[in-house]
C-alpha positions, 0 to 999 in steps of 0.5 A: 435862379438860373436853374429855376428859369431853365427848368421852366424853359425845359418843362415848357419847351419839352414837346419841341425838345423831344421832337429834336431828339438825335436819331441814331441808326439801329439794328444791323446799321449799328452793329459798329457802334461801340458801347463806350466810345472814348471820345466826345463830351463824355470823355471831357467830362470824365477828365474833369474834377466835379464840384459837389456845390455847383452840382447841387445847384445844377441837380435842381433840375433833375430833382423834379423827377428824381426827387431831391434825395436822389430816391427816384420813384418806387414804381420804377418810372424814374430810378434811384440816382443817389450814390450812383458812380459819377462815371456811370452818370456821366456816360448815361447822360452824355449818351442820352444827349447824343442820341445813343440811349433812347429816352425821350423823357430824359432828353430835354433835362439832360440837355439843360446841362451846359457843358462837360464841367456841369456834367462832371458837377452834377455827377459828383453831387448825386454820387455823394448822396446816401442811398435811400433804404426805402425803395421799391421791392418785389412785393409778391406773396412768393417773395422769399422764393423769388429772391432765393432763386434770384440770388442763385442767378446773380451769384452765377453770372451777375456778381463778377461785374456788379459785386457781392453787395451790388456795388458795381465798378466805377473804373469799368462803368458797372452801375450800382444796383443796391437800392435800385427799384425792383420795377426799374431793374426789371424793365431796364434788363428786359430792354437790354435783353430784347435790344431796345437799350442801344447803349448797353454793355455787349457783354451784358447783352450776351449774358442776359439773352438766355434768361426768360421772363421768370428768371429776370423777375427773380434776378430783379427781386434779388437785386432790389433787396441788396444793400450797400455797407456804408453806402446806405442812408441812416435809418430815420430816427424813431420819434422821442416819447413825450 
């Protein structure tokens, strides 16, 4: 009941919350910013053991956009969260709460989480969810060519951090890519390349800056085709014949 009341308040008070989003300096003024500074509520949350049961209740607020399954939206408006590393989730939510990542749509919902423990709880619950296999992929007529081109680019520089199967690295805050929507991947990589995502890993920025739009399309097409053995949801059973 508590979460339903809070969700309603967040929705009704969205315009007010957006106006209160913390603003951090950008460009030259932000060159000293550490992408993953070891301080604040993020560090508190990372040191707490997340309670999956409590996290399920807290996730009700998130499910309005990201869906109860954590699948997000195939059109890329909201990312797939299910199966994402809890460390990555904690960092991103804490950054949004602190104004270190610009996401005014997410901000009022991230602020609903009451403290570092609840941040740890909801992240633990999301991490426990299986990754949906039915997600947004590149659908052009040249899909096979794009995926093959993207595979070559991915294996040259992306695989070292994001893994053979898109599994990322929990300890290093490298996100799971497997099961993510093509349009979301493309938008985020474009934003990182163009300096619009201020909390990006500087190593990622260095690598991605040299890619043009066509290369980012190919990489995103390949990444969205990836699956993680043992982490993906089981295919729905075929209906029994009468």
